[in-house]
N, C-alpha and C positions, 0 to 999 in steps of 0.2 A: 219514744220513737214510733210506737204504733198507737193510732187513735182508737178510741172505743167505738165500735160500730159492728158491722157484720163480718162473717168469716170469709176470707178470700181463699179460693181453691185454685191451684195451678194445674194446667194440663197441656200435653203435647204428645204426638206420636212420632217416633223416629222411623222413617221408611226402611232403614237398614235392618230393623229387627233387633237392634241392640237393646232397646228399652221401650217401655210404654208408660207414659204419665197420663193422668187425667186432669183436665182443667175444666172447671165449672165456674158458674157465676157466684153470687153471694149466698151465703147461708148464715143463719144465726144460731149460736149455741144458747143454752138455757141461761148462761150467766150474762149474755148480752155483750161480751167483749169481742173485739176484733182480733182474730188470731189467724196467722198464716199456717196452712197445712198443705202438704204435697206428698204424692205417692209416686214411686218408681219401681220397676221390676225388670228382670231379664230372664230369659230361658237359656242363655248361653253359659255353659259350665265354666268354672274358674280356669280350667286348663286351656280353654280356647278363647277366653274373653280377651279382646285386643287391648293393648295398652293405649291409654288416652291421656290428654292433658286438658286443663281447664282453660276456657276462654270467657272473658267477661262479655255478656250480651246486654246487660243493663245494670243500673245501680244495684249492687248487692245480689245480683243473679248471675250464675255461671252455667255454661253448657260445657260439653266436652267433645273433642275431636280425636280420631285415632292418630297415633304417632308411630314412628318406626321403632324397631327393637333397639337400635343404637341410641335414639333419643330417650327411650324408656330406661335404658341402663344408666344414662347420665342423670336422669331425673331421680331414679331410685338411689343412686349413690349420694345425692344431696340430702335425701330424706332418711336414709337408712338408720342413723342414730336414733331417730324418733320411733322406729319400728321395733326396736329390740325389746322394750319392756312396757307394753301397754299397762296402765295401772287403773285401779278402781278408786273412786273418790271416797273420802271419809268426810262427812259433813259435821263439823263441830258446832257446839252450841254457840250462840252469839256471846261476845265477851261480857256484856252486862249480865246475861243470865248466868254465866260461869261465876261471876263475882257474888251474886246473890242467889244461890241455888234454891233456897227455901221459897223465894218469891218468884222464881222463874216459871214461865208457862211450860207445859209439857213439851218434850222434844218433838220437833216436826218429824213426820213419818219417814222423810228421806234420809234422816241422819243414821249413821252407822251402816253396817253391812249385814247381809244375810249369811247363812252358813256357806253358801256357794261363792261369797265374795261380791255378790251383786247388791247394789244399794237397795234399801227398803222401798224407796219410791219406784225404782225400776222393777223390783219384784212385784209390786202392786200392779203395775202396768201389765206385766206378764200374766199375773193371775186373772185380771179383768179380761185380757185378750183370750185366755183359755176358756173363760166362762162363755164368751161369745161363740167360740168354736164349739163348745159343748152344746150350746143351744141349737146350733146348726147341724149337730150330729157328726162333727168332725173330731178327729183325734187331737189331743192337746199337744202343744209345742213344748219341746224340751228346752229349759233355760240353759243357755250356753254362756259360760263365764268369759271365755275368750272373745266371743262375739259381742258381749255386753261391754267389754273393755274397748273394743273398736268403736262401738256406738257412743260410748262416753267421750272418746276423743273427738268424734265428729261434733257432738253437742258443744263441747268446749271450744272447738275450732270455729264454729259459727259465731259464738260470742266474742272470741278473741279477734277474729278477722272482720266482724261486723257484716255478715252476709246471711242470707237465708236461701239455701239452694241445695239440691242433691249433690251437685258438683262442688268440691272444695278446691279453693286455690292452692291449698297445701297438699291434699292427698288425691286429688282428681275425683273421678266418679266413685260412687259408693262401692261399685263392683271391683274397681282397681284397688280401692282401699282395703276391702275385705281380703282380696287375694294377696296383696302385698304384706298384710299382717299375718299371713299364714292360714287364712280361712279357706277351705275348699268347699265347693258347692256344685250341684248340678243346676240349680235354679236359685235365684235370690231376689230380694225385694227390700225396699226401704220406705218407711213413712217418716216424715219429719213434721214438727209443729213448733210454734213459738207463741208464748203468751199465756198458755193454760197454766193454772196454778196447782192443780192436783192431778193424780193419775186418773181419777174418774172423769174429770173435765176433758182430758186429752183423748182418752179412749172413746168417750161419747162423741167428740168432734170427728174423730176418724171414722167411727161407725156411721155417722150421718152423711158421709161422703162416699159415693159408690166406688171410687178408685181405691181409697184407703181401706174401705170395708172388704174389697176384693183381695187385697193383700192379707188382711187379718184372717179371712176365710178361705185362703188359697189351700187347696187340698195337697198340693205338691210340697208345701213348706213343712219342715220337720223340726227346726230349731229356731230359737228367737234370742235376740240380745237387745237390751234397752239401755239408753244413756239419758241422763237428765242433768242439765246445767242450771243452777239455781239463780245466778245473777240476772240472766235475761230470760229465764224459763224456756230454754231450748230443749226440745225432746227429739230423740232419734230412736226409731224402732227398726231393727234390722232382722230380716228373715232369710233363712237358707233352707234348701232342700238337699239332703244328702243321699 
């Protein structure tokens, strides 16, 4: 689906103050692959963030527009069964490796879960993110299991619905999604990426882009959640400030 070339960065600024994205030209990661990455953030707290719905603006790209409370209630009623139990993934060994365990390659780092229920790939992204914050003299972000579950659903939704966008045709904007899954925040942000194969690759790509770097090094953020979907290598990094 994605050709090998340089990195594409998306950007826009909403005059309403709901969110800020950064869009830049082409950049190249060390591995030479073409990967989409995009950053988004808001300073509107979850208790005041308006309900929105997704609108298709181009192939595989969505934006969002505000909707009335009545429309929001109808939309939430349709999606509510999906909100009750966000789950964490468990990455099993490939079937062939299970049949011949003695000859199998070592398990990939994303397999299994950490003590907090966060996948090991996601935990590595969190650790690398906190290393970057430490270098900048910033406090580390606390890994949030509930937020990681939401980020995981976002990554899986991008793969399932074949899009790459902050706004999901299923869940709306990331800030709607966080709030509707019970996440409260004073400020929030999201980085997404597609195509990177390892935690180091994706964090390097984000750090090489000013907008994504700004999210990672945002002093107002206190908690982080990360999701990774392995079939299409979709990454979601969600930040909140409490």
